[in-house]
C-alpha positions as MATLAB code, in Angstrom:
seq = 'MHIGMIGLGKMGMNMTRRLLNGGEEKGSGVGHKVSVFARGKEAVTEAEGYGAIGTASVKELATSLPSPKIIWLMVPAGRVVDDLINELKGYLSKGDIIIDGGNTFYKDDLRRFKELEKLGIRYLDIGTSGGIWGLSVGYCLMIGGAKEDFEALRPVLKTLAPPNGFMYCGPSGAGHYVKMVHNGIEYGLMEAYAEGFELLDASRYGKGIDMSKLSNLWNQGSVVRSWLLELMEDAFKKDISGVRGYVEDSGEGRWTVTEGVDLRIPLPAITASLHRRFRSRQSDSFGEKVLAALRGEFGGHGVKNLDGDDN';
ca = [
       0.000    0.000    0.000;
       0.963    3.655   -0.354;
       0.413    5.683    2.819;
       1.197    9.218    3.929;
       2.859    9.927    7.298;
       2.697   13.401    8.856;
       4.961   13.796   11.872;
       8.459   12.341   12.033;
       9.318   12.386   15.719;
      10.615    9.331   17.570;
       7.445    7.384   16.855;
       6.577    8.661   13.388;
      10.080    8.151   12.014;
      10.401    4.582   13.243;
       6.885    3.716   12.111;
       7.798    5.026    8.676;
      10.904    2.851    8.659;
       8.962   -0.234    9.722;
       6.405    0.339    6.964;
       9.139    0.798    4.369;
      10.948   -2.308    5.606;
       7.910   -4.571    5.523;
       7.786   -5.060    9.283;
      11.469   -5.694    9.771;
      14.011   -3.390   11.403;
      16.517   -3.745    8.556;
      14.130   -4.367    5.679;
      12.662   -7.327    3.864;
      12.291   -5.689    0.475;
       8.511   -6.062    0.513;
       7.480   -2.946    2.374;
       4.922   -0.247    1.666;
       5.446    3.069   -0.081;
       5.411    5.997    2.336;
       5.143    9.700    1.541;
       6.252   11.851    4.480;
       5.920   15.417    5.700;
       7.198   17.168    8.820;
       7.774   20.795    9.764;
      11.484   20.088   10.120;
      13.229   19.608    6.781;
      15.995   17.566    8.420;
      13.524   14.864    9.451;
      12.133   14.642    5.925;
      15.657   14.302    4.532;
      16.407   11.538    7.026;
      13.237    9.672    6.067;
      14.173    9.975    2.400;
      17.424    8.243    3.289;
      15.386    5.243    4.453;
      13.448    5.186    1.181;
      10.465    7.444    1.916;
       9.068    9.945   -0.567;
       9.744   13.354    0.948;
       7.312   16.222    0.470;
       7.540   19.920    1.300;
       3.922   20.585    2.315;
       0.687   18.972    3.413;
      -0.720   19.604   -0.064;
       2.241   17.946   -1.758;
       1.947   14.922    0.522;
      -1.774   14.568   -0.154;
      -1.416   14.903   -3.904;
       1.396   12.323   -3.961;
      -0.985    9.589   -2.782;
      -3.290    7.419   -4.903;
      -7.007    7.252   -4.129;
      -8.327    6.350   -1.701;
      -5.709    8.364    0.130;
      -4.534    7.117    3.538;
      -2.839    9.663    5.801;
      -1.512    8.809    9.248;
      -1.028   11.707   11.693;
       1.676   11.078   14.299;
       1.761   14.464   16.029;
       1.031   15.760   19.566;
      -2.609   15.720   20.640;
      -4.683   18.872   20.613;
      -4.939   21.841   18.315;
      -2.144   20.700   15.986;
      -4.303   17.707   14.985;
      -7.313   19.918   14.281;
      -5.174   22.327   12.258;
      -3.775   19.508   10.130;
      -7.209   17.983    9.553;
      -8.621   21.359    8.520;
      -5.752   21.790    6.075;
      -6.138   18.268    4.707;
      -9.858   18.735    4.035;
      -9.045   20.837    0.985;
      -7.017   18.041   -0.611;
      -9.064   14.973    0.307;
     -12.308   13.604   -1.083;
     -14.966   11.025   -0.305;
     -13.501    7.665    0.714;
     -10.113    8.975    1.832;
      -8.907    8.027    5.324;
      -7.303   10.112    8.069;
      -5.725    8.267   11.005;
      -4.817    9.880   14.299;
      -2.175    7.702   15.957;
      -1.203   10.122   18.722;
      -2.370   10.267   22.334;
      -5.638   12.063   21.656;
      -8.534   12.478   24.098;
     -11.278   10.172   22.864;
     -13.980   12.873   22.957;
     -11.997   14.812   20.347;
     -12.236   11.731   18.124;
     -16.026   11.748   18.363;
     -16.145   15.369   17.236;
     -13.695   14.888   14.382;
     -15.390   11.711   13.182;
     -18.737   13.525   12.852;
     -17.202   16.522   11.111;
     -15.339   14.397    8.554;
     -18.277   12.041    8.043;
     -20.259   14.943    6.588;
     -17.583   15.265    3.887;
     -17.395   11.523    3.257;
     -13.854   11.422    4.675;
     -13.203    8.422    6.912;
     -11.476    8.726   10.275;
      -9.760    6.161   12.483;
      -8.347    6.701   15.973;
      -5.468    4.340   16.700;
      -3.890    4.148   20.124;
      -0.241    3.321   19.508;
       2.118    1.826   22.083;
       5.697    0.693   21.605;
       7.852    3.760   22.078;
      11.353    3.743   20.664;
      11.373   -0.079   20.617;
       8.543   -0.338   18.101;
      10.895   -0.338   15.116;
      12.397   -3.678   16.109;
       9.559   -5.414   17.987;
       6.485   -3.759   16.475;
       3.710   -1.524   17.787;
       0.646   -2.486   19.821;
      -2.284   -0.892   18.006;
      -5.770   -0.242   19.394;
      -8.197    0.803   16.641;
     -11.444    2.747   16.796;
     -13.723    3.751   13.921;
     -15.837    2.061   11.282;
     -15.159   -1.683   10.979;
     -14.854   -1.525    7.184;
     -12.172    1.187    7.438;
     -10.250   -0.988    9.875;
     -10.405   -3.866    7.406;
      -9.180   -1.621    4.582;
      -6.142   -0.704    6.661;
      -5.309   -4.261    7.709;
      -2.177   -4.654    5.498;
      -0.604   -1.555    7.096;
      -1.563   -2.665   10.596;
      -0.070   -6.132   10.063;
       3.222   -4.530    9.043;
       3.387   -2.152   11.986;
       2.356   -4.620   14.681;
       3.946   -7.828   15.973;
       1.883  -11.043   15.652;
      -1.502  -10.537   17.365;
      -0.454   -6.954   18.037;
      -3.473   -5.041   16.710;
      -7.168   -5.112   17.578;
     -10.386   -3.493   16.456;
     -11.815   -2.043   19.680;
     -15.090   -0.536   18.469;
     -16.600    2.642   16.996;
     -15.003    6.063   16.880;
     -13.147    6.927   20.083;
     -12.709    3.319   21.188;
      -9.060    3.091   20.117;
      -7.954    6.122   22.078;
     -10.208    5.229   25.024;
      -8.512    1.829   25.334;
      -5.098    3.486   24.981;
      -6.051    5.967   27.723;
      -6.830    3.118   30.111;
      -3.635    1.356   28.993;
      -1.585    4.393   29.982;
      -3.408    4.703   33.289;
      -2.432    1.117   34.102;
       1.113    1.940   33.028;
       1.205    4.793   35.582;
       0.192    2.412   38.366;
       2.704   -0.265   37.369;
       5.562    2.214   37.206;
       4.631    3.661   40.606;
       4.554    0.203   42.217;
       8.022   -0.603   40.869;
       9.337    2.794   41.972;
       8.008    2.363   45.519;
       9.361   -1.167   45.829;
      12.854   -0.252   44.690;
      12.808    2.841   46.922;
      11.990    0.676   49.946;
      14.792   -1.706   49.072;
      17.257    1.136   48.605;
      16.401    2.564   52.045;
      16.746   -0.788   53.841;
      19.895   -2.317   55.277;
      19.546   -5.189   52.807;
      19.135   -3.062   49.719;
      22.601   -1.512   49.979;
      24.207   -4.815   49.081;
      21.881   -5.692   46.204;
      22.661   -4.990   42.562;
      19.311   -3.516   41.465;
      19.982   -4.311   37.809;
      20.578   -7.983   38.602;
      17.514   -8.014   40.851;
      15.392   -6.648   37.993;
      16.697   -9.464   35.826;
      15.982  -12.023   38.541;
      12.360  -10.917   38.893;
      11.899  -11.459   35.146;
      12.779  -15.155   35.508;
       9.406  -16.719   36.287;
       8.306  -14.170   38.896;
       4.694  -12.976   38.967;
       5.925   -9.358   38.663;
       7.962   -9.997   35.513;
       7.378   -7.501   32.693;
       8.914   -5.484   29.897;
       9.071   -2.531   32.295;
      11.399   -4.591   34.495;
      13.590   -5.294   31.466;
      13.840   -1.542   30.924;
      14.492   -1.048   34.650;
      17.407   -3.464   34.419;
      18.937   -1.343   31.649;
      18.268    1.890   33.545;
      20.062    0.654   36.665;
      23.078   -0.314   34.562;
      23.384    3.344   33.548;
      23.319    4.567   37.195;
      20.285    6.678   38.050;
      21.926    8.618   40.892;
      22.340   11.673   38.673;
      18.790   11.598   37.312;
      16.503   14.343   38.595;
      13.301   12.943   40.063;
      11.022   15.079   37.897;
       8.270   13.049   36.242;
       6.079   14.551   33.505;
       2.695   13.199   32.442;
       1.328   13.046   28.897;
      -2.281   13.767   29.859;
      -3.729   10.280   29.520;
      -3.263    9.545   33.214;
      -5.340   12.635   34.011;
      -8.023   11.605   31.524;
      -8.170    8.115   33.041;
      -8.652    9.478   36.553;
     -11.301   11.959   35.359;
     -13.154    9.161   33.559;
     -13.117    7.147   36.772;
     -14.697   10.071   38.617;
     -17.337   10.515   35.898;
     -18.255    6.811   35.972;
     -17.884    6.534   39.767;
     -15.237    3.829   39.376;
     -12.584    3.938   42.138;
      -9.053    4.100   40.727;
      -6.937    4.516   43.890;
      -3.646    3.165   42.529;
      -3.771    5.070   39.248;
      -4.906    8.266   40.979;
      -2.105    8.038   43.544;
       0.469    7.455   40.818;
      -0.721   10.553   38.965;
      -0.494   12.673   42.119;
       2.990   11.289   42.774;
       4.053   12.683   39.401;
       2.646   16.083   40.305;
       4.557   15.982   43.593;
       7.829   15.121   41.813;
       7.833   18.585   40.231;
       7.767   20.446   43.533;
      11.085   20.930   45.294;
       9.535   22.401   48.462;
       5.747   22.444   48.323;
       3.612   25.000   50.136;
       1.360   22.211   51.369;
       4.219   20.484   53.146;
       5.270   23.791   54.694;
       1.714   23.989   56.097;
       1.960   20.432   57.467;
       5.271   21.158   59.182;
       3.968   24.416   60.642;
       0.793   22.737   61.950;
       2.791   20.048   63.713;
       4.748   22.813   65.381;
       1.575   24.590   66.481;
      -0.400   21.723   67.984;
       2.384   19.501   69.234;
       5.377   21.746   69.647;
       7.290   19.669   67.107;
      10.468   21.212   65.741;
      10.278   23.068   62.440;
      13.256   23.098   60.089;
      14.167   26.369   58.384;
      15.462   26.501   54.827;
      18.984   26.947   56.157;
      18.681   23.599   57.919;
      18.452   24.894   61.479;
      15.791   23.582   63.869;
      13.403   25.864   65.720;
];
């Protein structure tokens, strides 16, 4: 198939390479044709080096594709997606397909699906997981939209995903909804690992344990084995002592927690993990100043000043 890819960041570039290579990291010679566009000319040039057809504008990318045109957006969620879709409308016609593979809020999918449906343009939301490792092992793909559009895209999905690595999840919004929950679970898993290793590190036993080797051990038949532990093993080999404990969130953890509130579903672990990330960005929070001051007021407990002295 011939597909267009807009967005050549870490995910978009490697997805382009996997499509070109027929599902292999180094190439099988039976890949798809891929036209690419990105705001940065350097990324387009790099993609051309892998065999992609570089274009200099959204219009040029759209016109380079045969009908029905298939265009995959791999850009940050939000207004940039709407802007690209609005621009693409002028170059697409009935039966063409737009795919949003980024981390979009599922309610935005519902709106976009309805708007494009009026023009006869098809829209798929595809939650994409795999990170920088997707090039070699494939991407886990969660697809929402019309079933017939999913079927039309099957050859591309088979190339991008590992065996059994893609699934039709339901109508518009379903793909990104499932990916939202996936990321919420990811938050909780990461937090549990972080807390466990922190407890070990603080104990008298943890000082003598090689955390990288322990991560490897727990992946040998243990019930907590996972790919995250494999990555943890590699991280410990690099020494994390110099890493700042500042943890960002992509938004999907927030959406998951909000959805839980809306549906009255308790999500204590995921919610706590999200709040832990917020706390990681505060070096000396006002709330904790209040706690320390209150302890001093009601119990006469010592309060530490910023210079380290006790009062």
